[in-house]
N, C-alpha and C positions, 0 to 999 in steps of 0.2 A: 586557277591552278597552273595554267601554262606560264604564268609570269613568275611564280614563286615555288612551284612544286608542291604546294600545300593544298589539300582539298578545300574547295570554296575559298580560294586564296585572296580574299580582299586584302590589298596591300597594307592599309592602316591596321587591320586586325592582326595580320601576320607579324608585322613589325612591332606594333605597340602592345598588343595583348599577349600574343604568343612569344614575343621577344625573340623573334628569329631575324637574323640579318646575314649579310654576306653577299658575295658575288654570285649572281645567277649566270650559269654558263649557257650560251645560246646553242640551239641545235645546229647541226651542220647545214640543214636546209630549213629556211624559214619561209612561211607564207608572206608574201609582200604586204598583205593587208593585216597581218597579225604578227608584227615584229615583237620579239621578246625583249622587253626593256627591264625585266626584273623589278626591283624595288623602285625604280624610276618611273614605272608605268603610272600615268596620270589618271587612268580610267578606274572607276569604282566598280566593284563586283557586288551587285546588290544581294545576290544569294548569300555570299560570304559575309557581307555586312549584317544581314539578318541572322544567320546561323551563329557566327562567332559573337555577335552582339547579345543574343539570348544567353549564351553560355557565360559571357562576361558578367551580365546582369545577375544571373542566378548564382554563379560560383565565385565571383569576385576575381580571384587570381587563376591564371591558367593552370597552375600546379594543382589547385583544388579540383578542377574539372578533370584533368588527366590522371588523378589518383585512381579514378574508377571508370574512366571513359576513354574512348579512342575514336577518331574519325578516320575512316579508311575509304579510299575510292575503290569501287568494284573494278573499274577499268580506268587506270591512271593515264590514259592516252587521249589526245585531242585529234579529232578527224575534221579537217577543214575543207570545205568545198571551194571551188574556184573563186567564189564571191568573198571568201573569208568567213562565211557563216559556219558555225559549229554543227557538225552532223553527229547526232547522238548514236551510240552503238546499235540501238534497236532499229535505226534507219539504214544500216549497212546492208549490202547485198547478202542474201541468205548464206552463201558459202563463206563469205568473210565473217559474218556474224557468228556462225556456228563454230568456226575455228577459234575466233577470239573468245567466245563464251567458254569454250572448253578450257582454255588457258586460265581465264579469270576465275572460273569455278574452282579449278585446282588450287589456285593461289588462295582463294577465300577459304576453302576446306583446310588448307595448311594453317592459315591464321587461326581458324576456329579450333583446330587440334592443339596448337601451341598455347594459345591464350585461354582456352576453355571459358569463354564468357557465359554469363547467365542469359544475356540478351544480345540480340543483333537487331538494330533498328534500321530499316530501309528509309532513306530520305527520299520519299516519293515512291510512286508505284513501280517504276522500272527497277529501282534498287531492291524494293521488297520482293518483287518477283524473282530477281536473281538470287537473293538470299534464300528464298524458299526452295529454289531448285538446287542450289549448292549446299545449303545447310540442312536440308531435310534429313531427319533420322539421327542427327547428332545430339539430340537432347537440349538444343539451344532454343530458347524462346525467341520467336521472330515477331517483330512489330513493324509498324509503318507510321511515319509522320508525313505531314504535308511538305512538299518540296518548296523551298523558299524562293524559287525563281519568279521574277516579275512577269514572265510569260505565262505563269499559272495565275489566272484571275483570283482564285481563292486565297492565294498567298498575299495578295495586295490589300486584304481586309483583315488586319490584326493578326498577322502570321505568328508572332511571338506568343500571343495569348492562346491561339488555337493549338499550337504545338505543345505548349505547357500543359494544356488540358489533355491532349492526346497522350502525352507521356505519363500524366497522373492516372488517367483511366487505364492505361496498360499496367500500372503498378511499378513503373521504372522510377518515377519521381513521386515524392510525397507532397 
């Protein structure tokens, strides 16, 4: 995401399947171990490769997927430690996390109000928890799928098949 601005921003998927291109503007301050190279970034993003790969396999064209789906980050920010390691929002100090979640919850509620989706699917437990807190009482069905991160051992064993089954069991996919 930090390279392209697209959630789960695997370069090849963003460029080739989503057909997004252009110049990525660097932030004013960059972490020296996480330089923003945009579409020139040589690293693969396994989570994005898995997520967008599943959608490409199931829907063929991005337009078919986006006719009824949207992928949105709950928190579109990257928090980098001195080592360059990504610190997830749930690992922030309590006062930072509470202020951030308040803003992100409001944004999510606005999106839910405007788009009026039938379903909101959390990609992983953190996202599902945040959806439940922000979306509770809105009449939106909330589900959860396995996060595609290679840091998640369960995701390294047939992630695509597991998630397809999860979405079918929820009634989101047939």
